[in-house]
C-alpha positions in Angstrom: 0.0 0.0 0.0 1.2 3.5 -0.7 2.3 5.7 2.2 -0.5 8.4 2.4 1.2 10.8 4.8 1.1 14.1 2.9 -1.5 16.5 1.5 -2.7 15.4 -1.9 -4.1 17.8 -4.5 -7.3 17.0 -6.4 -8.4 18.3 -9.8 -11.8 19.9 -10.0 -14.6 18.8 -12.4 -16.6 21.6 -14.2 -20.2 21.0 -15.1 -22.4 23.0 -17.6 -25.7 24.2 -16.3 -28.5 26.2 -18.0 -28.5 28.6 -15.0 -24.7 28.9 -14.7 -22.2 31.6 -15.6 -19.4 32.2 -18.1 -17.0 33.7 -15.6 -15.7 31.9 -12.6 -13.1 34.3 -11.4 -11.6 35.0 -8.9 -11.7 31.4 -7.5 -11.3 29.5 -10.8 -10.1 30.1 -14.3 -12.6 29.1 -17.0 -11.4 25.8 -18.6 -10.3 26.1 -22.2 -12.3 22.9 -23.0 -15.6 24.9 -22.6 -16.6 26.8 -25.8 -17.3 30.5 -25.5 -20.8 31.2 -24.3 -21.3 27.8 -22.5 -22.5 28.4 -19.0 -20.7 26.6 -16.1 -22.9 26.1 -13.0 -21.0 23.8 -10.7 -17.4 23.0 -9.9 -17.1 19.7 -8.0 -14.1 19.4 -5.7 -14.5 15.8 -4.6 -16.1 14.1 -7.6 -15.4 10.4 -8.1 -13.7 11.6 -11.4 -11.4 14.1 -9.6 -7.8 13.0 -10.1 -4.9 13.2 -7.7 -2.2 15.5 -9.0 0.7 14.6 -6.8 2.0 12.0 -4.4 2.1 8.2 -4.6 -1.4 7.9 -6.1 -1.1 10.7 -8.7 -3.2 9.9 -11.7 -5.8 7.9 -9.8 -9.3 9.2 -9.5 -10.8 9.8 -6.1 -13.3 7.1 -6.7 -10.6 4.6 -7.6 -8.5 5.5 -4.6 -11.4 5.4 -2.2 -12.5 2.0 -3.4 -8.9 0.6 -3.3 -7.6 2.1 -0.1 -10.8 2.6 2.0 -10.0 3.6 5.6 -6.4 4.5 4.8 -7.7 7.3 2.6 -11.2 8.0 4.1 -10.5 7.3 7.8 -12.1 5.0 10.4 -15.1 7.3 10.8 -16.3 6.1 7.4 -16.8 2.4 6.6 -18.1 2.7 3.1 -15.6 2.4 0.2 -17.1 5.4 -1.6 -15.7 8.8 -0.6 -18.0 10.2 2.2 -18.5 13.8 1.0 -19.3 15.8 -2.1 -18.3 19.4 -2.1 -18.8 21.9 -4.9 -18.9 25.6 -5.8 -22.2 26.8 -7.4 -22.4 29.8 -9.7 -25.9 31.1 -10.6 -27.3 33.6 -13.1 -30.9 32.4 -12.9 -33.2 30.4 -10.7 -32.5 26.7 -10.2 -35.4 24.4 -10.0 -37.5 24.1 -6.9 -36.4 20.8 -5.4 -36.1 18.6 -2.4 -33.8 15.9 -1.2 -34.7 12.6 0.6 -33.1 11.3 3.8 -31.1 8.0 3.7 -34.2 5.9 4.5 -36.3 7.5 1.9 -33.6 7.3 -0.7 -33.3 3.5 0.0 -37.0 3.2 -0.5 -37.4 5.3 -3.7 -33.9 4.9 -5.2 -32.4 1.6 -3.9 -28.6 1.9 -3.7 -28.6 5.7 -3.4 -27.9 7.9 -0.4 -30.0 10.7 0.9 -28.8 14.3 0.8 -28.2 16.5 3.8 -26.4 19.7 2.8 -24.9 23.0 3.9 -24.5 26.2 2.0 -21.8 28.7 2.7 -22.4 31.9 0.8 -19.2 33.2 -0.9 -20.8 36.2 -2.6 -24.3 37.6 -3.4 -25.1 40.1 -6.0 -27.7 42.9 -5.7 -30.4 40.4 -6.7 -28.9 37.4 -4.9 -31.7 35.3 -3.4 -32.8 31.8 -2.5 -36.0 30.1 -1.5 -36.2 27.7 1.5 -39.1 26.2 3.4 -42.8 26.4 2.8 -44.7 29.4 4.0 -47.2 29.0 6.9 -50.7 28.0 6.0 -49.7 26.5 2.6 -51.3 23.1 2.5 -50.0 20.0 0.8 -52.8 20.3 -1.8 -52.0 23.9 -2.5 -48.3 23.1 -2.9 -49.1 20.3 -5.3 -51.2 22.6 -7.4 -48.5 25.3 -7.5 -45.9 22.7 -8.6 -48.2 21.5 -11.4 -48.9 25.1 -12.5 -45.2 26.2 -12.3 -46.0 28.9 -9.7 -44.5 27.4 -6.5 -42.0 30.2 -5.8 -44.8 32.3 -4.2 -45.4 29.5 -1.7 -41.8 29.4 -0.4 -39.9 31.7 1.9 -37.6 34.2 0.1 -34.2 35.2 1.6 -31.4 37.5 0.5 -28.1 36.1 1.9 -24.9 37.9 2.9 -21.4 36.7 2.2 -20.2 34.3 4.9 -23.8 33.3 5.8 -24.2 29.5 6.4 -27.5 27.8 5.7 -28.1 24.2 6.9 -30.5 22.4 4.7 -31.9 19.1 6.2 -33.6 16.5 4.0 -37.2 17.3 3.3 -36.7 21.1 3.0 -38.2 22.4 -0.2 -35.7 24.9 -1.7 -34.3 26.7 -4.8 -31.2 28.8 -5.3 -31.7 32.1 -7.1 -29.6 34.3 -9.4 -26.6 36.3 -8.4 -25.0 33.7 -6.0 -21.6 32.1 -5.6 -21.7 29.5 -2.8 -19.8 26.5 -1.5 -21.9 23.4 -0.8 -20.9 20.4 1.2 -23.2 17.3 1.5 -23.4 13.6 1.7 -21.8 12.1 -1.4 -25.1 12.0 -3.2 -26.6 14.0 -6.2 -30.1 12.6 -5.6 -32.6 15.4 -6.2 -36.3 15.4 -6.7 -37.2 18.3 -9.0 -40.6 19.7 -8.2 -40.9 22.8 -10.4 -38.7 24.0 -13.2 -40.9 26.8 -14.4 -41.5 25.2 -17.8 -38.0 25.8 -19.1 -35.9 23.5 -21.3 -32.6 21.8 -20.4 -29.3 21.7 -22.3 -30.7 19.2 -24.7 -33.6 21.5 -25.6 -36.2 19.3 -23.9 -38.1 20.0 -20.7 -36.3 18.7 -17.7 -38.1 15.8 -15.9 -40.0 16.4 -12.7 -40.3 14.0 -9.8 -43.5 15.2 -8.3 -44.7 12.1 -6.5 -41.4 11.2 -4.9 -40.8 14.9 -4.0 -44.1 15.3 -2.3 -43.6 12.1 -0.4 -40.4 13.4 1.2 -41.2 17.1 1.4 -41.8 18.4 4.9 -44.1 21.4 5.1 -42.7 22.2 8.6 -39.0 22.0 7.6 -37.3 25.4 7.5 -33.9 26.2 6.3 -31.7 26.6 9.4 -30.1 30.0 9.0 -29.0 32.9 11.1 -26.5 30.6 12.7 -24.2 32.2 15.3 -20.7 33.0 14.0 -18.3 31.1 16.3 -14.8 32.4 15.5 -11.7 31.9 17.7 -8.4 33.8 17.6 -5.4 31.7 16.7 -1.6 32.5 16.6 -1.9 32.3 12.8 -5.2 34.2 12.3 -8.8 33.3 13.0 -10.7 30.0 13.1 -14.4 29.8 12.5 -16.4 26.7 13.4 -19.3 27.0 10.9 -21.4 23.9 11.7 -21.4 20.2 12.2 -23.8 17.2 11.9 -23.4 13.5 11.8 -22.4 13.6 8.1 -20.0 16.5 7.8 -18.4 19.5 9.6 -17.2 22.8 8.1 -14.6 25.1 9.4 -13.2 28.4 8.0 -9.5 29.2 8.4 -8.2 32.7 7.9 -4.5 32.5 7.7 -2.2 35.5 8.2 0.9 33.6 9.4 2.4 30.2 9.2 0.2 27.5 10.7 1.0 23.9 11.6 -1.4 21.0 11.0 -1.4 17.3 10.8 -3.8 14.5 9.8 -6.9 14.1 11.9 -6.1 10.4 12.6 -9.7 9.1 12.5 -11.0 11.0 9.5 -10.0 12.4 6.2 -10.0 16.2 5.8 -10.3 18.4 2.7 -9.1 21.9 2.3 -10.5 24.3 -0.3 -8.5 27.5 -1.0 -11.2 30.2 -1.3 -8.7 33.1 -1.4 -5.0 33.6 -1.3 -1.9 31.6 -2.1 1.2 30.2 -0.4 3.1 27.0 0.1 2.7 23.7 1.9 5.8 22.5 3.7 6.1 18.8 4.4 8.9 16.6 5.6 9.5 15.6 1.9 9.6 19.2 0.6 7.2 21.9 -0.3 4.3 22.5 -2.8 2.6 25.7 -3.8 -1.1 26.3 -3.3 -3.3 28.7 -5.1 -6.9 30.1 -5.0 -9.3 27.3 -6.2 -7.0 24.4 -5.1 -8.4 21.4 -3.3 -6.2 19.5 -1.0 -7.1 16.2 0.6 -5.4 15.5 4.0 -5.2 11.8 4.6 -5.9 10.7 8.2 -2.2 9.7 8.8 -0.7 12.8 7.3 2.5 13.9 9.1 2.9 17.4 10.5 2.8 20.0 7.7 2.9 23.8 7.5 0.7 26.2 5.6 2.7 29.3 4.8 0.5 32.0 3.3 2.0 34.5 0.9 -0.9 36.9 1.5 -4.1 36.7 3.6 -5.5 33.3 2.8 -9.0 31.9 3.4 -9.6 28.1 3.5 -12.7 26.0 4.0 -12.0 22.7 5.8 -14.6 19.9 5.7 -14.6 16.4 7.1 -16.7 13.6 8.6 -16.6 14.5 12.3 -16.8 12.8 15.6 -19.1 15.7 16.6 -18.3 15.6 20.3 -14.5 15.2 19.9 -13.9 17.4 16.9 -16.5 20.2 17.5 -18.2 20.4 20.8 -15.3 19.7 23.2 -12.7 22.0 21.5 -15.3 24.9 21.7 -16.1 24.2 25.3 -12.4 24.1 26.1 -12.1 27.6 24.5 -14.9 29.0 26.6 -17.7 29.1 24.1 -21.1 28.8 25.8 -23.0 25.5 25.4 -26.1 27.3 24.2 -24.1 28.8 21.3 -22.4 25.6 20.4 -25.7 23.7 20.2 -27.0 26.2 17.7 -24.4 25.1 15.2 -24.6 21.4 15.7 -27.4 19.4 14.1 -28.7 15.9 14.5 -29.1 15.1 10.8 
């Protein structure tokens, strides 16, 4: 088996979407493989097709490596041979469909072999018209909701929000939602792309045909009382190297934000894989074997057994770190130790 003891860079996968954008700067450069005018809506960081770009498994895809090396790559917190988390950046210029995701039990019933989808949005930027819909308005009945889906008018039955950069929105399964125009966001979720589309406003897909709806499955899993969990407290701690925000955690994933101004020392988590997404800035990664440069838009997988390494920023650098947590060990206890009140901690930890 290869010695997975250093950070490993992953290549992103760019996906065309009818609601996407032409420009992806400043995080990513537009791939030359996309013709002018084609809209890119999603950039997957941990796709099965993402390839390792350095180290002993360079050239392998994440899917291949996860299947072959299992706990050595994914950590003991995850028993499945499929990588545990899917993370992506989403770029919007129009409304996405109104949709809903099932939980694991519902996914097993309606789509055997598939996982459910619990997700978190981290808002990177929001234009003047940036908006999203989440949760059904009070007094909207299931019958009224079905009728509005069938008529393509469901947006008026959902709660409208205008997000701010840095805002986190926890989206449990069963919450009816839609992203609107003017947004750039980071999304982390169970490694599932299972979506039940409820209303697409009659538009056509990339193939020129109406995109299929999943009305019966969607209504079966939709929860009229399920809100988006927003207005989460910002829990940010001062560190010798900058600031460290604990964004949120649940049984499936945890997200942290690292703002580096000085050299910082890290190592593998031991029991779980971590992934770092460089949201802004650049610098170098120093390991016992040498050093590697990192840049805005990079994705770095930190194997559980990674030896001590240093992140040395060349400028102010912002990283998003996500992993499968032991919620008590990785989130609750460190915050309690630093004096954060229990009532605040419990507002950023969810059962899903």
